[in-house]
Wavefront OBJ file of the C-alpha trace (Angstrom):
o trace
v 68.646 -91.675 -59.438
v 68.841 -94.686 -61.392
v 70.927 -97.729 -60.429
v 73.046 -97.663 -63.480
v 73.978 -93.808 -63.074
v 75.144 -94.535 -59.637
v 76.869 -97.598 -60.461
v 78.771 -95.840 -63.011
v 80.506 -93.563 -60.658
v 84.150 -93.961 -59.884
v 84.337 -96.129 -56.414
v 85.369 -92.984 -54.173
v 82.762 -90.581 -55.645
v 79.933 -93.681 -55.244
v 81.346 -93.648 -51.511
v 80.959 -89.732 -51.458
v 77.780 -89.636 -52.802
v 76.629 -92.263 -50.184
v 77.843 -90.774 -47.207
v 76.493 -87.211 -48.182
v 73.262 -88.861 -48.261
v 73.431 -90.426 -45.372
v 74.559 -86.957 -43.451
v 71.652 -85.175 -45.112
v 69.206 -87.540 -43.752
v 70.562 -87.474 -40.331
v 70.797 -84.028 -40.456
v 66.939 -83.949 -41.135
v 66.339 -86.611 -38.260
v 67.886 -84.064 -36.077
v 65.540 -81.307 -37.330
v 68.332 -79.482 -38.525
v 67.058 -78.320 -41.644
v 69.882 -78.790 -44.115
v 69.881 -77.374 -47.572
v 70.227 -79.883 -50.866
v 72.134 -76.970 -52.434
v 75.182 -76.686 -50.058
v 75.629 -80.630 -50.265
v 75.784 -80.320 -54.087
v 78.743 -78.194 -53.915
v 80.439 -80.492 -52.053
v 80.848 -82.570 -55.429
v 81.994 -82.059 -59.119
v 79.765 -80.479 -61.377
v 78.890 -83.799 -63.415
v 77.900 -85.534 -60.207
v 75.257 -82.895 -59.086
v 72.493 -84.363 -60.975
v 73.171 -87.698 -59.688
v 73.314 -86.205 -56.097
v 70.183 -84.452 -56.710
v 68.095 -86.938 -57.548
v 68.712 -88.582 -54.002
v 68.758 -85.607 -51.794
v 65.189 -84.184 -53.318
v 63.012 -87.552 -52.101
v 64.520 -87.451 -48.471
v 64.027 -83.414 -48.200
v 60.590 -83.987 -49.459
v 59.869 -86.800 -47.156
v 60.790 -84.912 -44.061
v 59.274 -81.613 -44.660
v 55.970 -83.408 -45.194
v 56.397 -85.066 -41.537
v 56.813 -81.916 -40.353
v 53.418 -80.456 -42.168
v 54.836 -78.777 -45.165
v 54.211 -78.276 -48.521
v 56.586 -78.627 -51.537
v 56.037 -77.929 -55.109
v 57.432 -78.316 -58.283
v 57.711 -74.246 -58.851
v 60.191 -74.056 -55.603
v 62.093 -76.982 -56.891
v 62.373 -74.869 -60.659
v 63.551 -71.775 -58.562
v 65.817 -73.619 -56.476
v 67.298 -75.892 -58.812
v 67.272 -73.486 -62.131
v 69.807 -75.765 -64.062
v 67.771 -79.127 -63.638
v 65.231 -80.848 -66.271
v 61.385 -79.850 -65.199
v 60.125 -83.436 -65.795
v 62.974 -84.955 -63.832
v 62.174 -82.634 -60.798
v 58.623 -83.634 -60.864
v 59.225 -87.171 -61.017
v 62.009 -86.873 -58.048
v 58.837 -84.878 -56.341
v 56.459 -87.694 -56.562
v 59.255 -90.016 -55.483
v 58.537 -90.976 -51.409
v 61.404 -92.660 -49.055
v 59.792 -95.373 -47.465
v 60.826 -96.626 -44.029
v 59.676 -100.284 -43.370
v 61.195 -100.341 -39.664
v 60.181 -97.305 -37.969
v 56.588 -95.859 -37.371
v 56.388 -92.450 -39.392
v 55.251 -89.941 -36.841
v 52.051 -87.965 -37.663
v 52.434 -84.718 -39.248
v 50.403 -81.796 -39.437
v 48.411 -82.918 -42.046
v 48.588 -86.762 -41.149
v 50.895 -89.148 -41.764
v 53.338 -89.512 -44.871
v 51.486 -91.843 -47.125
v 52.795 -93.617 -50.281
v 50.803 -92.604 -53.228
v 48.434 -94.377 -55.420
v 49.578 -95.087 -59.245
v 46.253 -94.652 -61.396
v 45.459 -96.462 -64.484
v 45.128 -94.275 -67.741
v 41.177 -94.565 -66.979
v 39.643 -95.224 -63.770
v 36.067 -96.285 -64.007
v 33.941 -93.724 -66.215
v 37.051 -91.412 -66.009
v 40.071 -90.823 -67.964
v 43.036 -89.565 -66.182
v 44.627 -86.621 -67.947
v 47.069 -85.110 -65.735
v 48.495 -84.761 -61.906
v 47.218 -81.546 -60.135
v 48.821 -81.989 -56.817
v 49.268 -84.031 -53.623
v 47.774 -83.622 -50.312
v 47.669 -85.044 -46.887
v 44.439 -87.232 -47.674
v 45.150 -87.964 -51.829
v 46.686 -87.126 -54.985
v 44.454 -85.188 -57.217
v 44.151 -85.800 -60.962
v 42.289 -83.821 -63.964
v 40.033 -86.257 -65.318
v 37.538 -86.112 -68.042
v 34.123 -87.892 -67.898
v 34.267 -90.274 -71.065
v 30.632 -90.215 -71.894
v 29.219 -86.592 -70.605
v 32.902 -85.354 -71.561
v 33.146 -83.063 -68.504
v 36.597 -82.016 -67.106
v 36.324 -83.062 -63.242
v 39.304 -82.963 -60.204
v 39.360 -86.565 -59.014
v 41.193 -87.165 -55.855
v 42.542 -91.152 -55.296
v 42.696 -91.522 -51.132
v 46.029 -92.848 -50.122
v 45.704 -96.744 -49.528
v 46.789 -96.371 -45.952
v 43.708 -94.175 -45.353
v 41.838 -96.490 -47.456
v 43.014 -99.604 -45.311
v 41.479 -97.853 -42.239
v 38.777 -100.059 -41.034
v 36.710 -97.352 -39.575
v 37.328 -94.952 -42.742
v 35.939 -98.041 -44.690
v 32.744 -98.371 -42.519
v 31.599 -94.600 -43.104
v 33.011 -94.179 -46.806
v 29.383 -94.910 -48.611
v 27.235 -92.973 -45.945
v 29.730 -90.073 -45.628
v 30.409 -89.502 -49.214
v 26.554 -89.371 -49.677
v 26.026 -86.523 -47.185
v 29.251 -84.714 -49.012
v 27.250 -84.665 -52.431
v 24.132 -83.306 -50.507
v 26.401 -80.132 -49.704
v 25.257 -77.248 -52.370
v 26.653 -74.050 -51.875
v 28.566 -71.195 -53.967
v 31.449 -71.574 -51.805
v 31.861 -75.226 -51.212
v 33.238 -77.184 -54.259
v 30.394 -79.520 -55.412
v 31.203 -83.203 -54.661
v 29.722 -85.276 -57.771
v 30.911 -88.882 -57.374
v 32.547 -91.217 -55.386
v 33.220 -94.893 -55.740
v 36.085 -97.397 -55.857
v 37.363 -99.159 -58.988
v 40.569 -101.299 -59.249
v 41.173 -100.897 -55.731
v 41.302 -97.508 -55.094
v 38.716 -95.397 -53.439
v 38.305 -91.701 -55.147
v 36.517 -88.610 -54.823
v 35.158 -86.576 -57.865
v 34.463 -82.625 -57.922
v 33.806 -79.859 -60.008
v 37.127 -78.966 -61.737
v 37.856 -75.305 -60.478
v 40.468 -73.159 -62.594
v 42.165 -70.727 -59.983
v 44.565 -70.987 -57.600
v 44.443 -72.108 -53.942
v 45.382 -69.206 -51.541
v 48.678 -70.787 -49.757
v 50.169 -70.707 -53.509
v 48.706 -67.287 -54.216
v 50.450 -65.482 -51.798
v 53.551 -67.776 -51.531
v 53.964 -66.493 -55.255
v 52.696 -62.851 -55.383
v 52.994 -62.104 -51.693
v 50.449 -60.713 -48.897
v 47.020 -59.809 -50.031
v 45.566 -56.299 -49.645
v 43.167 -55.774 -46.789
v 40.119 -55.430 -48.726
v 40.887 -58.296 -50.444
v 41.901 -60.712 -47.715
v 38.807 -59.907 -45.874
v 36.788 -60.897 -49.006
v 38.186 -63.967 -48.832
v 37.411 -64.792 -45.678
v 33.932 -63.807 -45.566
v 32.920 -65.981 -48.748
v 34.679 -68.911 -46.486
v 32.496 -68.020 -43.575
v 29.379 -67.929 -45.837
v 30.242 -71.384 -47.011
v 30.918 -72.706 -43.524
v 27.678 -70.963 -42.153
v 25.933 -73.398 -44.472
v 27.980 -76.612 -43.576
v 27.550 -75.728 -39.735
v 23.703 -75.510 -40.147
v 23.590 -79.228 -41.492
v 25.984 -79.995 -38.536
v 29.239 -80.610 -40.777
v 32.445 -78.946 -39.366
v 35.503 -78.809 -41.493
v 38.450 -78.782 -38.986
v 40.658 -78.617 -41.704
v 40.176 -74.685 -42.950
v 43.613 -73.504 -44.364
v 44.661 -71.391 -47.191
v 45.640 -74.469 -49.196
v 42.201 -75.448 -48.984
v 40.808 -72.312 -50.180
v 40.347 -72.280 -53.724
v 39.970 -69.223 -55.379
v 38.704 -69.110 -59.205
v 38.969 -66.359 -62.239
v 36.061 -64.295 -61.146
v 37.397 -64.032 -57.575
v 34.614 -66.280 -56.171
v 36.042 -68.729 -52.937
v 35.371 -72.353 -53.155
v 35.785 -74.578 -49.992
v 37.804 -77.732 -50.573
v 38.097 -81.625 -48.880
v 34.900 -80.507 -47.068
v 33.471 -83.941 -47.583
v 36.776 -85.722 -46.849
v 37.108 -83.801 -43.747
v 34.030 -85.151 -42.160
v 34.803 -88.575 -43.531
v 38.439 -88.944 -41.723
v 37.069 -86.772 -38.591
v 34.519 -89.277 -38.110
v 36.658 -92.240 -38.458
v 39.159 -90.683 -36.083
v 36.373 -89.977 -33.305
v 35.381 -93.701 -33.378
v 38.967 -94.556 -32.679
v 39.575 -92.317 -30.139
v 36.718 -93.943 -28.203
v 37.842 -97.336 -28.577
v 41.481 -96.985 -27.890
v 43.530 -95.482 -25.323
v 45.388 -93.778 -27.973
v 44.525 -90.016 -28.614
v 45.237 -90.550 -32.355
v 45.156 -92.838 -35.299
v 47.648 -91.497 -37.628
v 44.630 -90.123 -39.105
v 45.172 -86.767 -37.691
v 42.541 -84.371 -38.572
v 43.638 -80.563 -39.407
v 46.753 -78.779 -39.941
v 49.037 -77.683 -36.689
v 49.510 -74.042 -38.213
v 45.996 -73.448 -38.344
v 44.433 -75.645 -35.500
v 42.911 -74.873 -32.362
v 43.820 -75.283 -29.120
v 41.009 -77.829 -28.152
v 41.220 -79.340 -31.539
v 44.889 -80.281 -30.862
v 43.900 -81.941 -27.742
v 40.917 -84.279 -29.131
v 39.356 -84.383 -32.315
v 35.913 -84.838 -30.697
v 36.494 -81.158 -29.048
v 36.583 -79.284 -32.291
v 33.049 -77.570 -33.140
v 31.951 -74.408 -34.947
v 34.473 -72.394 -33.139
v 37.266 -74.518 -34.135
v 36.536 -73.423 -37.902
v 36.295 -70.013 -36.604
v 40.013 -70.150 -35.068
v 41.496 -71.883 -38.347
v 39.631 -69.012 -40.370
v 41.405 -66.253 -38.056
v 44.904 -68.002 -38.677
v 44.046 -67.918 -42.242
v 43.246 -64.547 -42.298
v 46.598 -63.747 -40.382
v 48.381 -65.739 -43.224
v 46.713 -63.667 -46.424
v 47.954 -60.419 -44.782
v 51.314 -61.344 -43.490
v 52.572 -64.208 -45.912
v 52.951 -66.330 -42.710
v 51.000 -68.266 -39.761
v 50.836 -66.631 -36.637
v 52.088 -69.194 -34.935
v 55.019 -71.431 -35.902
v 57.492 -73.599 -34.373
v 60.168 -75.842 -35.339
v 57.938 -78.933 -35.083
v 54.332 -79.638 -34.794
v 54.456 -80.416 -31.275
v 56.425 -76.529 -30.817
v 53.641 -75.131 -32.885
v 50.442 -76.570 -30.890
v 52.235 -75.315 -27.783
v 52.478 -71.658 -29.386
v 48.938 -71.914 -30.078
v 48.090 -72.766 -26.485
v 50.899 -70.397 -24.627
v 51.753 -67.932 -26.764
v 50.362 -64.283 -27.164
v 47.903 -63.521 -29.854
v 49.637 -61.367 -32.245
v 48.087 -58.182 -33.699
v 46.402 -58.176 -37.221
v 47.341 -54.956 -38.702
v 51.095 -54.589 -36.739
v 52.429 -53.482 -40.257
v 52.520 -49.730 -41.316
v 51.498 -51.176 -45.080
v 48.331 -51.878 -43.614
v 47.597 -48.385 -42.996
v 44.227 -48.800 -41.390
v 44.000 -46.322 -38.271
v 42.072 -45.029 -35.398
v 38.766 -46.680 -34.707
v 38.931 -49.086 -37.490
v 41.662 -50.395 -36.503
v 41.091 -50.939 -32.780
v 37.565 -52.817 -34.530
v 39.623 -55.220 -36.461
v 42.204 -56.282 -33.414
v 39.487 -56.340 -31.530
v 37.469 -59.179 -33.981
v 41.004 -61.261 -34.686
v 41.562 -61.274 -30.890
v 38.022 -62.832 -30.433
v 38.494 -65.182 -33.660
v 41.836 -66.712 -31.901
v 40.977 -66.475 -28.378
v 42.408 -69.619 -26.752
v 39.666 -70.095 -24.360
v 36.735 -71.452 -26.867
v 34.107 -70.158 -24.861
v 35.654 -66.252 -25.223
v 35.892 -66.741 -28.651
v 33.587 -66.128 -31.669
v 31.340 -68.833 -31.676
v 28.746 -69.115 -34.787
v 29.874 -67.918 -38.707
v 26.830 -66.094 -38.781
v 28.356 -63.636 -35.916
v 31.334 -63.535 -37.649
v 29.736 -62.750 -40.774
v 27.982 -59.807 -39.922
v 31.445 -58.315 -38.202
v 33.362 -59.143 -41.607
v 30.671 -57.432 -43.336
v 30.338 -54.397 -41.562
v 34.005 -53.914 -41.683
v 34.579 -54.887 -45.306
v 32.341 -51.773 -46.206
v 33.941 -49.411 -44.049
v 37.351 -50.565 -45.734
v 36.028 -50.444 -49.268
v 34.812 -46.718 -48.637
v 38.140 -45.963 -47.248
v 40.018 -47.499 -50.278
v 37.701 -45.710 -52.720
v 38.183 -42.271 -51.311
v 42.144 -43.252 -51.572
v 41.870 -43.750 -55.168
v 40.270 -41.007 -56.067
v 42.985 -38.907 -54.440
v 45.731 -41.147 -56.002
v 44.135 -40.377 -59.475
v 43.922 -37.142 -59.194
v 47.929 -36.868 -58.006
v 48.679 -39.095 -60.910
v 46.817 -36.794 -63.414
v 48.702 -33.457 -62.108
v 52.143 -35.751 -62.299
v 51.587 -36.794 -66.138
v 50.496 -33.324 -66.752
v 53.657 -31.908 -65.194
v 56.039 -34.745 -66.647
v 54.562 -34.152 -69.990
v 55.638 -30.554 -69.841
v 58.769 -31.397 -69.026
v 59.401 -33.537 -71.404
v 58.363 -30.835 -74.065
v 60.744 -28.321 -72.644
v 63.881 -31.057 -72.757
v 62.740 -32.083 -76.585
v 63.002 -27.925 -77.403
v 66.244 -27.194 -75.313
v 67.889 -30.601 -77.235
v 66.553 -29.331 -80.792
v 67.979 -25.996 -80.400
v 71.699 -27.133 -78.972
v 71.436 -29.381 -82.221
v 70.649 -26.753 -84.912
v 73.355 -24.741 -83.154
v 76.178 -27.302 -83.403
v 75.075 -28.154 -87.131
v 75.650 -24.636 -87.922
v 78.841 -24.407 -86.010
v 80.223 -27.348 -87.795
v 79.332 -26.230 -91.336
v 80.871 -22.686 -90.636
v 84.246 -24.604 -89.674
v 84.310 -26.677 -92.985
v 83.487 -23.680 -94.678
v 86.712 -21.839 -92.845
v 89.091 -24.881 -93.939
v 88.930 -26.273 -90.476
v 87.253 -29.410 -90.896
v 90.042 -31.827 -91.197
v 91.392 -30.695 -88.182
v 88.528 -31.913 -86.302
v 88.878 -35.351 -87.289
v 92.827 -36.049 -87.518
v 93.856 -33.645 -84.690
v 95.439 -35.507 -81.581
v 94.175 -34.803 -78.263
v 95.478 -31.909 -75.998
v 98.168 -33.003 -73.753
v 95.689 -31.984 -71.117
v 92.751 -34.407 -71.541
v 93.246 -37.472 -69.305
v 92.483 -41.029 -70.778
v 88.803 -42.434 -70.032
v 89.985 -44.968 -68.289
v 92.889 -44.645 -65.439
v 94.924 -47.627 -63.530
v 93.794 -47.650 -60.086
v 96.193 -47.252 -57.328
v 97.790 -50.456 -55.504
v 95.818 -49.697 -52.531
v 92.453 -50.323 -54.617
v 93.340 -52.627 -56.948
v 90.513 -55.234 -56.214
v 87.403 -55.377 -57.957
v 84.744 -52.735 -57.759
v 81.391 -52.883 -57.433
v 79.436 -52.015 -60.561
v 76.023 -50.761 -61.682
v 74.335 -51.098 -64.843
v 72.946 -48.603 -66.780
v 69.426 -49.378 -64.943
v 70.756 -49.379 -61.593
v 72.067 -52.049 -59.103
v 72.156 -55.536 -60.088
v 70.723 -57.839 -57.201
v 68.407 -60.278 -56.132
v 64.753 -60.276 -55.639
v 63.655 -62.089 -52.495
v 59.976 -63.477 -52.112
v 59.406 -62.967 -48.374
v 58.895 -66.200 -47.222
v 61.647 -68.805 -48.318
v 64.261 -66.795 -50.077
v 67.904 -66.128 -48.486
v 71.713 -66.596 -49.506
v 73.677 -68.427 -47.283
v 77.269 -67.959 -46.966
v 77.998 -70.968 -44.639
v 81.984 -70.874 -44.197
v 81.652 -66.873 -43.527
v 83.772 -66.339 -40.443
v 81.919 -65.427 -36.933
v 81.743 -61.611 -36.264
v 85.320 -60.842 -34.986
v 85.693 -58.531 -31.353
v 85.566 -54.853 -32.401
v 84.251 -52.667 -34.518
v 82.196 -54.065 -37.738
v 79.964 -52.330 -40.654
v 77.305 -54.166 -42.238
v 76.249 -52.101 -45.409
v 73.264 -53.055 -48.240
v 71.191 -51.406 -50.660
v 67.385 -52.719 -50.317
v 64.264 -51.964 -51.822
v 61.297 -53.635 -49.397
v 57.919 -54.141 -50.816
v 55.965 -55.095 -47.778
v 56.729 -54.210 -44.203
v 57.403 -57.475 -42.074
v 59.827 -58.261 -39.791
v 62.943 -59.288 -41.810
v 66.885 -59.644 -41.451
v 68.792 -57.637 -44.443
v 71.849 -59.201 -43.242
v 72.945 -61.459 -40.914
v 76.173 -62.366 -39.586
v 75.475 -65.252 -36.985
v 77.731 -66.840 -34.589
v 78.896 -65.806 -30.812
v 78.451 -61.936 -31.723
v 75.554 -62.280 -33.796
v 75.136 -58.922 -35.888
v 72.557 -57.927 -37.792
v 70.912 -55.214 -40.108
v 66.994 -55.611 -39.822
v 63.331 -54.322 -40.712
v 61.065 -54.310 -37.436
v 57.814 -55.751 -37.535
v 56.246 -52.007 -37.696
v 58.466 -50.953 -40.933
v 61.898 -49.347 -39.061
v 65.264 -49.872 -40.161
v 67.293 -51.397 -37.114
v 70.864 -52.831 -36.288
v 71.720 -55.749 -33.662
v 74.690 -56.751 -31.977
v 75.196 -59.535 -29.548
v 78.216 -58.409 -27.427
v 78.802 -61.294 -24.545
v 75.774 -61.921 -23.203
v 74.177 -58.312 -23.662
v 71.819 -57.816 -26.720
v 72.117 -54.390 -28.018
v 69.478 -53.425 -30.930
v 68.408 -49.865 -32.423
v 65.947 -48.893 -34.760
v 65.132 -45.776 -36.525
v 62.678 -43.769 -35.343
v 61.024 -42.889 -39.067
v 59.583 -45.580 -40.807
v 60.971 -47.468 -43.906
v 60.138 -45.952 -47.288
v 58.601 -48.886 -49.197
v 59.471 -49.694 -53.467
v 62.196 -46.942 -52.684
v 65.964 -48.209 -53.299
v 67.349 -47.260 -49.951
v 71.073 -47.586 -48.946
v 71.954 -48.771 -45.015
v 74.987 -48.876 -42.930
v 74.872 -50.582 -39.491
v 78.141 -49.888 -37.829
v 79.202 -51.296 -34.278
v 82.084 -48.899 -33.016
v 83.349 -51.383 -30.232
v 81.173 -49.420 -27.679
v 77.784 -48.317 -29.439
v 75.702 -48.771 -32.447
v 74.681 -46.673 -35.130
v 72.531 -46.209 -38.036
v 73.026 -44.662 -41.227
v 70.413 -44.334 -44.062
v 70.910 -43.061 -47.552
v 74.369 -41.759 -46.088
v 72.471 -39.673 -43.004
v 73.204 -40.472 -39.349
v 69.307 -41.810 -37.998
v 67.910 -40.800 -35.514
v 67.234 -44.220 -33.336
v 65.586 -45.711 -30.144
v 66.715 -48.819 -28.232
v 65.032 -51.965 -28.708
v 64.286 -54.669 -26.384
v 65.021 -58.133 -27.895
v 67.049 -61.165 -26.417
v 69.249 -62.088 -29.343
v 69.810 -66.035 -29.558
v 73.750 -67.198 -28.353
v 75.889 -69.500 -29.513
v 74.625 -69.568 -33.202
v 76.271 -71.452 -36.129
v 78.565 -68.735 -37.538
v 77.682 -67.864 -41.295
v 76.304 -64.755 -43.451
v 72.751 -64.813 -44.463
v 71.415 -62.220 -46.784
v 67.635 -61.777 -47.211
v 66.803 -64.182 -44.454
v 67.978 -67.178 -43.166
v 68.139 -70.883 -43.391
v 65.000 -72.244 -41.630
v 66.482 -73.405 -38.228
v 69.622 -71.304 -38.393
v 67.783 -69.213 -35.664
v 64.599 -69.658 -33.574
v 62.287 -67.196 -35.772
v 62.285 -67.321 -39.744
v 62.639 -63.272 -40.848
v 62.612 -63.508 -44.576
v 62.747 -59.646 -46.908
v 60.304 -59.245 -49.330
v 61.786 -57.289 -51.525
v 65.217 -56.413 -53.327
v 68.942 -56.542 -52.256
v 72.030 -55.598 -53.662
v 75.769 -54.280 -52.922
v 76.236 -55.957 -49.363
v 79.400 -54.957 -47.882
v 81.009 -56.568 -44.795
v 84.030 -54.690 -43.114
v 85.927 -55.164 -39.846
v 86.044 -51.577 -39.330
v 83.586 -48.443 -38.288
v 83.532 -47.158 -42.218
v 81.607 -44.209 -41.536
v 82.044 -41.472 -38.813
v 79.872 -38.827 -40.128
v 76.893 -37.964 -42.676
v 78.771 -39.236 -46.130
v 77.835 -39.506 -49.955
v 76.389 -42.679 -51.575
v 79.269 -43.705 -53.896
v 78.328 -44.428 -57.355
v 80.746 -47.480 -57.252
v 81.063 -49.617 -54.175
v 84.089 -51.201 -53.588
v 86.160 -52.811 -50.726
v 88.428 -50.930 -48.237
v 91.462 -53.099 -46.898
v 89.305 -53.968 -43.925
v 86.688 -55.469 -46.056
v 86.308 -59.304 -45.721
v 82.888 -59.785 -47.531
v 81.247 -57.662 -50.685
v 78.350 -59.367 -52.498
v 75.620 -58.461 -55.217
v 77.769 -55.799 -56.987
v 77.343 -57.475 -60.421
v 74.643 -59.242 -62.386
v 73.998 -62.805 -60.748
v 74.351 -65.781 -62.864
v 73.509 -69.376 -61.645
v 72.667 -70.307 -58.223
v 75.602 -68.944 -56.366
v 77.121 -65.481 -55.428
v 80.598 -64.520 -55.524
v 82.998 -62.520 -52.871
v 84.389 -59.755 -54.807
v 87.263 -59.402 -52.013
v 88.623 -63.311 -53.110
v 86.131 -65.001 -55.534
v 87.586 -68.387 -54.515
v 86.535 -67.830 -50.525
v 83.254 -67.199 -48.903
v 81.053 -68.045 -51.834
v 77.319 -67.994 -51.324
v 74.491 -70.358 -52.119
v 71.170 -68.913 -53.406
v 67.876 -70.264 -52.335
v 64.608 -69.321 -53.895
v 65.930 -65.901 -54.977
v 66.036 -64.590 -58.382
v 67.784 -61.813 -60.340
v 66.792 -58.505 -60.661
v 68.078 -54.745 -60.979
v 67.660 -51.972 -58.515
v 66.865 -48.130 -59.315
v 69.733 -46.212 -58.480
v 67.633 -43.235 -57.703
v 67.000 -43.472 -54.239
l 1 2 3 4 5 6 7 8 9 10 11 12 13 14 15 16 17 18 19 20 21 22 23 24 25 26 27 28 29 30 31 32 33 34 35 36 37 38 39 40 41 42 43 44 45 46 47 48 49 50 51 52 53 54 55 56 57 58 59 60 61 62 63 64 65 66 67 68 69 70 71 72 73 74 75 76 77 78 79 80 81 82 83 84 85 86 87 88 89 90 91 92 93 94 95 96 97 98 99 100 101 102 103 104 105 106 107 108 109 110 111 112 113 114 115 116 117 118 119 120 121 122 123 124 125 126 127 128 129 130 131 132 133 134 135 136 137 138 139 140 141 142 143 144 145 146 147 148 149 150 151 152 153 154 155 156 157 158 159 160 161 162 163 164 165 166 167 168 169 170 171 172 173 174 175 176 177 178 179 180 181 182 183 184 185 186 187 188 189 190 191 192 193 194 195 196 197 198 199 200 201 202 203 204 205 206 207 208 209 210 211 212 213 214 215 216 217 218 219 220 221 222 223 224 225 226 227 228 229 230 231 232 233 234 235 236 237 238 239 240 241 242 243 244 245 246 247 248 249 250 251 252 253 254 255 256 257 258 259 260 261 262 263 264 265 266 267 268 269 270 271 272 273 274 275 276 277 278 279 280 281 282 283 284 285 286 287 288 289 290 291 292 293 294 295 296 297 298 299 300 301 302 303 304 305 306 307 308 309 310 311 312 313 314 315 316 317 318 319 320 321 322 323 324 325 326 327 328 329 330 331 332 333 334 335 336 337 338 339 340 341 342 343 344 345 346 347 348 349 350 351 352 353 354 355 356 357 358 359 360 361 362 363 364 365 366 367 368 369 370 371 372 373 374 375 376 377 378 379 380 381 382 383 384 385 386 387 388 389 390 391 392 393 394 395 396 397 398 399 400 401 402 403 404 405 406 407 408 409 410 411 412 413 414 415 416 417 418 419 420 421 422 423 424 425 426 427 428 429 430 431 432 433 434 435 436 437 438 439 440 441 442 443 444 445 446 447 448 449 450 451 452 453 454 455 456 457 458 459 460 461 462 463 464 465 466 467 468 469 470 471 472 473 474 475 476 477 478 479 480 481 482 483 484 485 486 487 488 489 490 491 492 493 494 495 496 497 498 499 500 501 502 503 504 505 506 507 508 509 510 511 512 513 514 515 516 517 518 519 520 521 522 523 524 525 526 527 528 529 530 531 532 533 534 535 536 537 538 539 540 541 542 543 544 545 546 547 548 549 550 551 552 553 554 555 556 557 558 559 560 561 562 563 564 565 566 567 568 569 570 571 572 573 574 575 576 577 578 579 580 581 582 583 584 585 586 587 588 589 590 591 592 593 594 595 596 597 598 599 600 601 602 603 604 605 606 607 608 609 610 611 612 613 614 615 616 617 618 619 620 621 622 623 624 625 626 627 628 629 630 631 632 633 634 635 636 637 638 639 640 641 642 643 644 645 646 647 648 649 650 651 652 653 654 655 656 657 658 659 660 661 662 663 664 665 666 667 668 669 670 671 672 673 674 675 676 677 678 679 680 681 682 683 684 685 686 687 688 689 690 691 692 693 694 695 696
């Protein structure tokens, strides 16, 4: 925010903006993960751009401290009305705290960013590509050779470390000696104008973290192939005595041909060497050059960098495989410390625990055994070498490929049959229409010849014909949910960061409640479709094994049910969860579902709010996001359905309805409550407008 913009605000508004910024930062300090979108709603629309320019750098700062990455595409999706260039500038802004020590994050400290000149040594800077824990990456071109390269300028605080400088020349020579198709090639490393930088080959492609975040989890065969290629590159490096120590999806680049390239191999060795030296000469266990990302870090590496050997890279690779298949890491706490403790103490999750990973029998068991060995907490029980891992992955990859090939053949035959049937139906329909049209033309011609043609134009409608639009009764005079010609308007959720928050929605009251939603999910993952938080938390959810369910916290008792049949993917489904005041019921597409009880402890005393598609990070102990589309969300303080019912084409509020959302096309970043457009408005975070098919 430029000082002039802020100073031009009226005094009262200036005080309010300052107060909101202070509250926003204090909430981040308390790890409450406030959302900038909610704060923007507290000021007039014309002041929001000024407030946003102050809030974004604060959020970026604290998220990076927690080891999270924030990119421009996320900001553009969250703030669609903002100028892209301004958002990029805000992303580069860092809040510097001079009087307090910044805690180490999962990828190191939060470092100030070096500003490069237009030319650096033999290179001309073209554009910024990204920023990581160790440096900022630019696209550049060698002035004499006319070769495009990636140039990473190390953060000044890293360069200032004496142990780092001592090893720079020696270690970069080692990095340059690495020559493998799955390791990004180091081309140059030097110091110019007081800046240390690495130069590597420029790869056209995307890192795996960004790809999964934007497109969803990978198919099993693709994920295994990515891990196998990475293991081959690491086997080569391990043979030279080099341990990466920071394997994660963001450090694996996939080019346009599907080849995996490991990033930061040289820098990983360089920084870990400096860290080991400091550990040996100090009582401290960390220098601030924290090597590794805690989300993917082995238990022994979390204890000490010196304990990280080849098996640590195996562990990180296992965590990466889980992320590629589920869109989330296997262990994730609210803080870096909680995440480290989860790696050490929490049970290893199942790798294929989702019906979308449709592998059964002995092959499924072999995958689970391999994954358990990759993530074994005891290093002695873990797969110890990349060579052993490659053998296992290569064997399993071949078996999965054989299954998928067989499935494709069956699918092709079925599709061919359906196309023939579809063509036949289209031909018959065309013939019927032609015959009908010909008959009508003949009839009209006959009428015109008999003198009755004029009456068809001028005659009044018969008294028995009702108008097309009738006046609603007083009991149903509130707005009605609508469908478009294509289906139900709603929102699309990405499965890892998108949700709608209605932060002033009342907590669930004592007595009956019905939660309804129309949903189309793309993948099976544990997700909360609709959540009412508060002392009586109530949620409509999808379980990890792909079954719809409903939950209610009554007093200190958690009650949950889930359907016995799995949910259908990529299919519009109408859900209704009902708490009668005594028991839970679940209706799927208007029919009461057969259910079984589910053991799970719901969190007590959560802050009252209504969430759709997921929850604000920190609102609940676990993040559960929907990967799919949601429409027609209705909350009513009554048991609306007592028996099977027909799905209405138009959903409207009843007398007991307190909230009805996503019933008309969404515009902007808020959703409106049909019951009362001025009350309980919702904030959209990272979700985009869509239309669900009206055909189940």
